[in-house]
C-alpha positions as CSV (number, residue, x, y, z in Angstrom):
1,M,-81.2,-113.6,50.1
2,I,-78.8,-115.8,48.1
3,N,-81.1,-115.6,44.8
4,L,-81.0,-111.7,45.2
5,L,-77.2,-112.1,45.6
6,K,-76.7,-114.1,42.7
7,E,-79.1,-112.1,40.5
8,T,-77.1,-109.3,41.5
9,I,-73.9,-110.6,40.4
10,G,-75.9,-112.2,37.2
11,Y,-76.7,-108.6,36.5
12,V,-73.6,-106.9,37.1
13,T,-71.6,-109.3,35.2
14,G,-74.1,-109.6,31.9
15,T,-73.9,-105.5,32.2
16,L,-69.6,-105.5,32.1
17,L,-69.5,-108.2,29.4
18,H,-72.0,-105.9,27.2
19,N,-70.2,-103.1,27.9
20,A,-66.5,-104.6,27.9
21,P,-66.0,-103.5,23.8
22,V,-66.7,-100.0,24.5
23,L,-64.5,-99.9,27.4
24,V,-61.8,-101.7,25.9
25,F,-62.3,-99.3,22.9
26,G,-61.8,-96.1,24.8
27,I,-59.3,-97.5,26.8
28,L,-57.3,-98.1,23.7
29,T,-58.2,-94.5,22.1
30,A,-57.2,-93.0,25.8
31,A,-53.8,-94.2,25.0
32,A,-53.2,-93.5,21.5
33,V,-54.0,-90.1,22.3
34,K,-51.9,-90.0,24.8
35,V,-49.1,-91.5,22.8
36,Y,-49.1,-89.2,20.2
37,A,-50.1,-85.8,21.9
38,D,-47.0,-86.7,24.3
39,P,-44.4,-88.2,21.6
40,E,-41.5,-87.8,24.0
41,N,-43.0,-90.8,26.6
């Protein structure tokens, strides 16, 4: 059970690290679009 938990945590961590640049890029893009779409903010 502990071994399965470690493997799952390792897999999730690896997936997050692998996808982190995409997530960051998406968040920055969304923030930039929001700023340009709503200049008053």
